[in-house]
N, C-alpha and C positions, 0 to 999 in steps of 0.2 A: 706634704706630697713628696719631698726629697727623700726622707727616710723610708717611705713606703716603696718608692722606686728602687732604692738601694736594696731593700729586703727582697723584692721580687727579682731583681737582677741577680742576687746571690742564689736564689732558687734556680734560675735558669743556668747559672754557672755550674751548679752541681751536676747538671746533665751535659755540660759542654766538655770538650776535650781540655786537657790540662793547659795547653797552649793558649786556649781562648779565655781561660778563667781570669788570668791576671789582667788581660786587656779589657774585659767586660767590667771588672771591679774598678779599674782606673777610670774608665769612661763614666761610670755611675757616680764616682766621687767628684768628678770635675763638672761644675755647673755652668760652664761657658756654653754659648750657642753652638760653637763648633763641635764641642764634645757631645752635646745633646744630639746634634744632627748625625754625628758618627755613630752614637749609640743606637739611634733610631734605624739607621741603615743596617747595622749589624743584627739587631733584633729582627728587622724585617727579613733579612736574608735567612735567619734561622726559621722564622715563621713560614716562609715560602719555600724553604729548602726541600729539594726532592731526594737528597742523598741521606736524609736522616729521618728515622721513624719517630714521630712525635705523638704523644698522647693528647687527648682533648684538654687535659689539665695543663700540659705544657703550652699549648697554643693559647689557652685562655690567659695564662700568666703573661705571655709575650704581648698579647693584645692589650692587657692592662698597662703594661709598661709603655707601650706606644701611646695609649690614651693619656698617660700621665705626663709625657714630655712633648707631645706633638705640637703644642702651641709655642714651644720654645725653639723649635727647629726651623731651619731655613725653608723658604717656600719651594725651592728646587727639590729638596728632599721629600716634602709632602707631595709634590707633583709626581715625582718618580714612584713613590709608594702607591699613589692613587692609580697610576697607569698599570702597575703590576697587579694590584688587587682587583681591578675592574673585570678581569677575566677569570678570577679564581672562584670556582664553584662552591667552595666551602668557607669562604671568607666570613669573618664575624660581622653580623649586620650592624652592630653598634659602631664598629670601626668604619664601615662603609658610610653610615649616616653622618658621622663626624666629618669625613672627607667630602661628602656630597654637599654639605652646608658651608664648606670652606670657600675661599676665593674661587672664581669661575675657572681659572687656569688649573686649579687643583681638582675641582669638582667635575670638570667636563668629561673625562673618561668614565668616571663612575656613573654619571647621569645617563650617558649614552649607551654604555656597554654592559654594565653589571646586571646579571640576571637574578642576583640575590636580593636586590632592592625590591621592597614591596610597594604596591600601589599607594597604600596609606602614607608611606614615607615620602614617596615621590610627589604626592599631592601636597604635602606640607611644604616641600621645597618650592613647588609652583606658587603656593599661596604667600610664602613669606620671604622668598629670595628674589634676586634681580631678574630683569628681562633676559639676560644672558643665560641664567640657570633655566628659565622657562624654555628658551630656544633649544637648549641641549636636550631637555626632556622630550620636546616635540620631535626631535630627530632620532629617538630610539627606534630600533628595527620594528618593534611591535608596541602598540599602546592599546590598553583596554578602553572601553567606552567611558567609564568614570574618570579615567585620567585625561581623556580627550575633552570631556566636559569641563574639567578643572582648567585646562588650558584655554578653552573658549571663554570661560568666565573672567579671565584676565582682561578681556576687552582689547588687548594689544593686537593690532592688525598684523604686525610682522610675525608674532608668535602664531596667530591663527592661520596665516598664509602658509607658514612652515608646516603646521599640522596638516592642513589640507593637501599639501604636496607630498606628504608621507602616506603612501598607499598601504603601508603596514599598520596604519592607525584605524581602529574601529571607532566609528562615530555614530551616535544614535540618530535616528531619523528626525527626531524633534530638533536636535542641534543642527542638522543639515538644513532643515526647513528655515530655522532662524537665520542661518548664514545666507541662504538663497535670497531671503527677503531683504537682506542688507546689500545685495550686489548692485542695486541702483545707485547707492552712495559709495560703496567700497569696491572700486573696479578691480583691485588686487585679488579679490576672492573669486572672480569670474572664471579665469582660466583653470585654476586647480580644481574648482568644483565641477566644471564641465568634464574634466578628465578623471574624476573619481569613478571607480568601478562599482561602488556601492550607492551611487546616487539613484534613488527610485525614479521611474519614468514620470510620475506625477510632478516631482521636483524638477526634473529635466525640462518639462514643459513650462514650468514657471520661470526657470532660469533663462529659457529661450528669449523671453521678453526683454532681458536686460543686457544681453551680450552682443558682441560684434558679429559681423556677417560671417567671418571665418569660424567663430565658435558656434554659430548657428548651424553651419554646415556640418560641423563635428557632431553636434547633438542630434541632428536629423539622421546622420549616417549610423550613429551608435544606439539610438533609442527608438528608431522606427517612427519618428514623428512625421506628421502630415504638414509639410511646409505651407501648402496653400491654406489649409484650415487655420494654422496659427497666424499667418499674415492677415487673413480675413478678420480674425478675432482682434488683432492689434488695431487694425484700421477702424473697426466698429467701436472699440473702446475709446480710441482717440477722438472720434467724432462725437461720442457721447460726452466726453470730458469738455469738449469745446463748444457743444451745442450746435453742431452743424446740421443742416437739413438732411434728412435721409431720403427725401423724395415723396413721402406720403404723410398723412396726418398721424398715423400710428407711430412712425419714426419720430415725428416732432414731439409727440407726447412723451415718448421714451427719453428724448433728449432733455425735455423740461424736467422730467422726474429725476434725472441724474444730478440736478442741482447746479448745472453749468448755466451761466447767463446766456440769453439769446443773442444771436449775431456772432460774427467772428472778427475780421479785421475792419478797421476804419478805412476810409478812402485815402488817408495820408500815409501811404507806404505801409510801415510795420506797426503803427500806433494801434493799440488795442483799446477797447472801451473801458472806462473807469470801473464799471461793474465787473468786467472780466479780470482786471488787475486785482480788485478786492477778492474775487473768488480764487484767483491763482495763489495769492499770498495766504489765503485761508487754508489751502491744501498743505502748504509748508508748515503753518502753525499747528495744524492737526497731525503732523507727522506722516502725512501721505506723500512721502518723497517720490515714490515711483510714479504716482499720478502727476505730481508737480513736474517731474522731468519730462514726461510725455507731453504735457501741455506747453511747457516752456520751450521745448524743441519745436513744437508745431507753430507757436507764435513767432519764433525767431527764424524758422524755416532753415535751420542749419543741420548739417549731417551729424549723426549721433556721436561719432568719434571726436569730431571737432568740438561739439558742445561739451562733452565730458572733459576734454582737455582744458577748455576755457574755465569751466566751473571749479576745477581742482588745482589749477596751477597757481603758483605764488604771484603776488602783485595785485590781482583782481582787476587789471585794466580791461581785459577782454570782456569780463562779466559786466563792468561798468558800461561798456559800449552797447552791449545787448540791452541792458536795462534802460539806458537812455533812448535807444532807438525804438523800443516797443512801448515806451511811455510809463515805465515804473519809476516812482519818485525815489529820492535819496534814502529815506528810511527803509523802503522796500529793498533797495539795492544793498544797504547795510545788513539787513536781516538775512538775505540770501548769502552774502559773502561770509558772514559769521557761521551760518549753518554748514556751508561746504568747506570751510577751513577746519571745522571739527571733524569732517569726514575724510580729510586728507591723510595719506598713509603716515602712521606714526605720530600724528599731531595729538597732543593732549591739551593744548591751550592755544589761544589766539593772540598773535603779536599785535600789540596796540599800535605800533608804528606802521605796520602793514595796513591796518584798517584805516588809519588816519590818511596815509598817502593815497589809498584807493578812493576814499571819499573825496579828497581834493581833486583827484583825476576826474571823478564823475562830475564834479561841479564845473570844471573848465571845459568839459566835452560838450560840444554843441549838438543839437538834434541833427543838423545837416551832416556834420562829419560822422556821427555815429551811424546814420542811415547809409552813408556812402561806404563805410567799412563793412556794414552788414551785407550790403549788396555784393561787395567784392568777395566776402567770405563764401557767399553762395556759389560764386563762379570758381574761386580759387582759395582753398583753405590755408594759404600761406599768410597766417594772420599777423606775424610780426611785421611784415612789410606793410600790411594794411593799417596797422596801428600808427604808422608814421603820419598818415593823413590826419589823425586826431592830434598828435603832438605838434605838427606844423600849424594846424588850425589854432591850437591853443596859444602857441608862441606869437602868431600874427595878431590874435585878439589882445594878448597882453601888451604888445607894442602899441596897438591902436589906443588902448586905454591910457 
């Protein structure tokens, strides 16, 4: 490669001024990193120079030289070259691709700004490079539908959220539907989805079921949704899930056909019937997370925002309290905990220590203290203060033992 670089440098030198000739030849002969970096800078200046008319052949030779030495030059030189090439409309694609697959601090300007990069090349970067490379692609001023699909297929919630926040990204309706269906588990998707201008009204109506009161108001205002109709549908669905009486025999038959067990709460505060516990966990195992959340919220009688916070926050103590208070056993609690740890932003695995500590907390929590905390949460969602009830009760119990 060294002799080839020398030969091409000599060809460039023929076109250079006499004063430049000796410097280029000397740099080509010196194989040190510093000289390679200097040679790359000089050739880049020639390649990008506006004061010199270059033929396509000249530019190709310079591109080949940079290709031959780029891995031997300092990262600061590669970064500077990438920043300059990112906005050059006739930059060689092969050179851009090489820089786009470099370390992220080199690749970043190319991935965000270059209009020469093709979708096929960018999709390869998304598939085979790091999350930081994917984030940079997601921030491009415009993205095609195939490129958006590739970013969604990464499954990385940070990348997908960044894509959704990019209003210059074109996203297929099928992909939007998939993401709307995930909003029950992935709260981070809700706000950017609600504010996308390309969200079809049918999907806006589906999204309405998962989001906060503020986002519901936004959807109603921007998609001409009938709030009364939607609230009525939500209430009907929840009653069907929980098997509540609708007031007549037809309603009871409909409840029974939904598969939910008859009856709602037991007389002991929040405790649910064992059949209802089995049915509730069946929803989770079947992947019907939205239905599970509706029923879990109804059983615990907690506000939606607080319930979501408890489900996704680290530690699992709040979730342990709810499960204990409504009568879900330890295996059920463990299943719910693992499920929603996978749904937490950016999580790819479940920490064993976290699960172990959460299960231990569940075991030491009494039904009485869990019920007291749940009652307090209904009045005041300051749940950290309420958790002290459980901790104090556990300490007293340990001392008694």
